[in-house]
Backbone as ProteinMPNN parsed JSONL, in Angstrom:
{"seq_chain_A": "MDTLNLITVLERNLKAHIRLNPNPGLEDDWNLEIQLFYQGHPAGRTSFNLHGYSLEEAENVARTVKDNHFMMREIDEYLWGESD", "coords_chain_A": {"N_chain_A": [[-7.157, 12.151, 11.869], [-9.23, 10.122, 9.887], [-9.384, 6.793, 8.541], [-7.901, 6.518, 5.368], [-9.113, 5.393, 2.334], [-8.435, 3.824, -0.702], [-8.775, 2.74, -4.083], [-6.867, 1.354, -6.573], [-5.345, 0.847, -9.798], [-2.549, -1.08, -10.18], [-0.956, -2.479, -11.977], [-1.62, -3.891, -15.2], [-3.422, -6.246, -14.745], [-3.49, -6.171, -12.039], [-4.797, -4.965, -9.117], [-5.328, -2.759, -6.31], [-6.529, -2.399, -2.997], [-6.08, 0.177, -0.955], [-5.256, 1.167, 2.262], [-4.792, 3.725, 4.53], [-3.81, 4.16, 7.719], [-3.698, 5.936, 10.786], [-1.28, 5.394, 13.355], [-2.304, 4.647, 16.527], [-1.813, 6.914, 19.189], [0.703, 7.687, 18.405], [2.531, 10.227, 16.896], [2.83, 11.377, 13.553], [3.078, 8.804, 12.394], [2.27, 6.005, 10.55], [0.274, 3.347, 9.161], [0.328, 1.622, 6.238], [-1.731, -0.285, 4.499], [-2.074, -2.792, 2.067], [-4.243, -4.446, 0.085], [-4.241, -6.896, -2.263], [-5.423, -7.639, -5.566], [-5.616, -9.88, -8.15], [-6.537, -10.183, -11.407], [-9.141, -9.806, -10.533], [-9.367, -11.496, -8.353], [-8.686, -12.205, -4.905], [-5.333, -11.724, -3.919], [-3.593, -11.481, -1.87], [-2.085, -9.783, 0.967], [-0.196, -6.971, 2.026], [1.89, -4.774, 3.965], [3.105, -1.542, 4.965], [5.092, 0.409, 7.119], [5.017, 3.775, 7.873], [7.078, 5.856, 9.176], [7.581, 8.952, 10.729], [6.366, 10.535, 8.826], [4.454, 13.27, 7.688], [0.903, 14.023, 7.701], [0.158, 14.877, 5.111], [2.341, 13.954, 3.583], [2.167, 11.166, 4.02], [-0.363, 10.62, 2.903], [0.211, 11.275, 0.251], [2.083, 9.257, -0.392], [0.37, 7.028, -0.198], [-1.405, 7.577, -2.283], [0.213, 7.368, -4.503], [1.31, 4.83, -4.848], [1.724, 3.079, -7.062], [3.663, 4.431, -8.476], [5.842, 4.308, -6.9], [8.852, 2.957, -6.776], [10.211, 1.31, -4.904], [8.09, 0.244, -3.292], [6.563, -1.069, -5.261], [8.398, -2.982, -6.125], [8.64, -4.481, -3.772], [5.997, -5.446, -3.598], [5.875, -6.974, -5.978], [7.846, -8.917, -5.352], [6.59, -10.076, -3.154], [4.284, -11.19, -4.37], [5.302, -12.81, -6.507], [7.721, -13.887, -5.769], [8.026, -16.448, -4.529], [7.401, -18.127, -6.587], [9.456, -18.498, -8.301]], "CA_chain_A": [[-7.515, 11.677, 10.547], [-9.829, 8.807, 9.753], [-8.709, 5.949, 7.566], [-7.997, 6.863, 3.953], [-9.31, 4.199, 1.517], [-8.28, 4.056, -2.138], [-8.656, 1.587, -4.978], [-6.044, 1.796, -7.7], [-4.74, -0.153, -10.686], [-1.098, -1.043, -10.065], [-0.52, -2.965, -13.284], [-2.773, -4.251, -16.029], [-4.374, -7.141, -14.074], [-3.261, -6.09, -10.599], [-5.421, -3.816, -8.466], [-5.081, -2.727, -4.87], [-7.299, -1.597, -2.039], [-5.057, 0.776, -0.1], [-5.791, 1.805, 3.474], [-3.808, 4.448, 5.323], [-4.319, 4.298, 9.086], [-2.757, 6.484, 11.766], [-0.985, 4.509, 14.478], [-2.834, 5.325, 17.719], [-0.881, 7.36, 20.21], [1.986, 8.092, 17.837], [2.42, 11.324, 15.941], [3.585, 11.176, 12.309], [3.338, 7.372, 12.261], [1.143, 5.505, 9.762], [0.328, 2.001, 8.612], [-0.21, 1.574, 4.879], [-2.129, -1.663, 4.199], [-2.406, -2.978, 0.658], [-4.871, -5.721, -0.247], [-4.015, -7.068, -3.696], [-6.365, -8.429, -6.354], [-5.093, -10.192, -9.476], [-7.646, -10.58, -12.279], [-10.362, -9.757, -9.746], [-9.34, -12.448, -7.245], [-7.747, -11.825, -3.841], [-3.991, -12.259, -4.147], [-2.791, -11.335, -0.662], [-1.981, -8.485, 1.651], [1.103, -6.555, 2.528], [1.761, -3.477, 4.623], [4.312, -0.748, 5.145], [5.036, 1.404, 8.187], [5.536, 5.075, 7.462], [7.486, 6.563, 10.39], [8.083, 10.299, 10.532], [5.684, 11.187, 7.705], [3.305, 14.123, 8.01], [-0.337, 13.555, 7.084], [0.222, 15.134, 3.664], [3.333, 13.04, 2.989], [1.628, 9.808, 4.068], [-1.423, 10.541, 1.897], [0.865, 11.268, -1.061], [2.62, 7.903, -0.597], [-0.77, 6.146, -0.443], [-1.996, 7.877, -3.596], [1.172, 7.151, -5.59], [1.979, 3.534, -4.667], [2.158, 2.499, -8.339], [4.828, 5.175, -8.942], [6.901, 4.127, -5.915], [9.612, 1.781, -7.231], [10.477, 0.43, -3.77], [6.872, -0.48, -2.917], [6.185, -1.985, -6.342], [9.339, -4.115, -6.083], [8.235, -5.309, -2.634], [4.754, -6.12, -3.981], [6.247, -8.011, -6.944], [8.516, -10.006, -4.633], [5.572, -10.74, -2.349], [3.403, -11.977, -5.228], [5.936, -13.737, -7.434], [9.0, -14.349, -5.239], [8.06, -17.877, -4.251], [7.105, -18.918, -7.778], [10.682, -18.674, -9.105]], "C_chain_A": [[-8.179, 10.317, 10.646], [-9.021, 8.026, 8.732], [-8.956, 6.476, 6.154], [-8.085, 5.56, 3.172], [-9.228, 4.58, 0.049], [-8.307, 2.727, -2.872], [-7.9, 2.083, -6.196], [-5.562, 0.609, -8.52], [-3.232, -0.002, -10.563], [-0.434, -1.442, -11.375], [-1.755, -3.476, -13.99], [-3.809, -5.109, -15.309], [-4.283, -7.089, -12.559], [-3.852, -4.795, -10.048], [-5.156, -3.901, -6.967], [-6.126, -1.892, -4.154], [-6.273, -1.127, -1.023], [-5.741, 1.472, 1.058], [-4.632, 2.459, 4.217], [-4.429, 4.714, 6.689], [-3.277, 4.978, 9.961], [-2.503, 5.444, 12.854], [-1.384, 5.234, 15.757], [-1.728, 5.697, 18.706], [0.467, 7.818, 19.689], [1.76, 9.187, 16.8], [3.308, 11.036, 14.74], [4.01, 9.717, 12.124], [2.097, 6.728, 11.657], [1.373, 4.054, 9.366], [-0.385, 2.023, 7.265], [-0.469, 0.107, 4.544], [-2.539, -1.749, 2.737], [-2.971, -4.378, 0.478], [-4.846, -5.83, -1.767], [-5.068, -7.975, -4.327], [-5.756, -8.628, -7.736], [-6.219, -10.794, -10.302], [-8.942, -10.713, -11.477], [-10.408, -10.695, -8.554], [-8.349, -12.001, -6.176], [-6.396, -12.508, -4.044], [-3.083, -12.08, -2.938], [-2.807, -9.917, -0.124], [-0.529, -8.229, 2.017], [0.917, -5.194, 3.186], [3.135, -2.836, 4.777], [4.076, 0.207, 6.31], [5.695, 2.678, 7.695], [5.828, 5.878, 8.729], [8.021, 7.942, 10.021], [7.481, 11.036, 9.351], [4.565, 12.073, 8.221], [2.063, 13.521, 7.356], [-0.28, 13.719, 5.569], [1.191, 14.189, 2.964], [2.8, 11.611, 2.94], [0.514, 9.629, 3.038], [-0.825, 10.509, 0.489], [1.453, 9.895, -1.37], [1.482, 6.948, -0.934], [-1.345, 6.347, -1.839], [-1.07, 7.541, -4.765], [1.928, 5.834, -5.458], [2.515, 3.001, -5.988], [3.362, 3.225, -8.929], [6.026, 5.035, -8.004], [7.646, 2.829, -6.231], [9.897, 0.803, -6.098], [9.242, -0.402, -3.422], [6.458, -1.472, -4.003], [7.125, -3.193, -6.394], [8.981, -5.051, -4.933], [6.947, -6.091, -2.942], [5.046, -7.238, -4.982], [6.918, -9.189, -6.257], [7.53, -10.775, -3.77], [4.728, -11.675, -3.212], [4.121, -13.088, -5.976], [7.22, -14.348, -6.896], [9.092, -15.847, -5.02], [7.802, -18.725, -5.478], [8.331, -19.139, -8.656], [11.31, -20.033, -8.895]], "O_chain_A": [[-7.735, 9.458, 11.407], [-8.082, 8.552, 8.133], [-10.079, 6.832, 5.798], [-7.219, 4.698, 3.325], [-9.868, 5.535, -0.393], [-7.901, 1.702, -2.325], [-8.249, 3.108, -6.781], [-5.393, -0.494, -8.0], [-2.692, 1.076, -10.81], [0.529, -0.815, -11.817], [-2.839, -3.485, -13.407], [-4.98, -4.731, -15.266], [-4.929, -7.878, -11.87], [-3.473, -3.694, -10.446], [-4.812, -4.955, -6.432], [-6.549, -0.837, -4.628], [-5.669, -1.934, -0.316], [-6.673, 2.257, 0.876], [-3.619, 1.818, 4.497], [-5.442, 5.404, 6.801], [-2.096, 4.638, 9.891], [-3.409, 4.7, 13.229], [-0.866, 6.313, 16.047], [-0.84, 4.9, 19.009], [1.296, 8.293, 20.466], [0.893, 9.068, 15.935], [4.411, 10.511, 14.89], [5.146, 9.431, 11.748], [0.996, 6.884, 12.185], [2.509, 3.595, 9.251], [-1.554, 2.397, 7.172], [0.472, -0.656, 4.329], [-3.259, -0.889, 2.231], [-2.276, -5.373, 0.689], [-5.366, -4.964, -2.471], [-5.538, -8.936, -3.717], [-5.418, -7.658, -8.415], [-6.79, -11.816, -9.92], [-9.739, -11.62, -11.715], [-11.39, -10.695, -7.812], [-7.286, -11.473, -6.502], [-6.324, -13.708, -4.306], [-1.921, -12.485, -2.975], [-3.435, -9.008, -0.667], [0.246, -9.149, 2.279], [-0.104, -4.538, 2.982], [4.17, -3.5, 4.724], [2.982, 0.749, 6.463], [6.805, 2.65, 7.162], [4.93, 6.507, 9.289], [8.825, 8.074, 9.098], [8.02, 12.053, 8.916], [3.807, 11.665, 9.101], [2.173, 12.603, 6.542], [-0.631, 12.8, 4.83], [0.898, 13.681, 1.882], [2.961, 10.921, 1.933], [0.451, 8.596, 2.371], [-1.319, 9.781, -0.372], [1.333, 9.416, -2.497], [1.607, 6.141, -1.855], [-1.729, 5.381, -2.499], [-1.53, 7.441, -5.903], [3.069, 5.73, -5.908], [3.645, 2.517, -6.039], [4.026, 2.679, -9.811], [7.097, 5.576, -8.276], [7.135, 1.736, -5.985], [9.833, -0.409, -6.302], [9.339, -1.62, -3.274], [6.048, -2.591, -3.697], [6.685, -4.307, -6.678], [9.011, -6.271, -5.091], [6.83, -7.263, -2.583], [4.513, -8.339, -4.845], [6.595, -10.34, -6.548], [7.622, -11.998, -3.665], [4.483, -12.82, -2.833], [3.601, -14.199, -6.07], [7.764, -15.259, -7.522], [10.127, -16.452, -5.298], [7.969, -19.944, -5.419], [8.268, -19.877, -9.64], [12.341, -20.336, -9.495]]}, "name": "protein", "num_of_chains": 1, "seq": "MDTLNLITVLERNLKAHIRLNPNPGLEDDWNLEIQLFYQGHPAGRTSFNLHGYSLEEAENVARTVKDNHFMMREIDEYLWGESD"}
């Protein structure tokens, strides 16, 4: 599989460029990179390792990040955690 690239709205002013990359040499192992944009400006990057996911499962996770409560909580903590 080549890299899967997606752009999605996570919340009203928060968008993400999502890249799903296979980890070379490892089967069913993926890196999900998320570059965040808030009001059109770069807001940072975060990533998740998906171990033991089939191609279909990994693509589904990439396509549904905004519906994944764990990932959205991690993104919120990444963006706003230090501002508290």
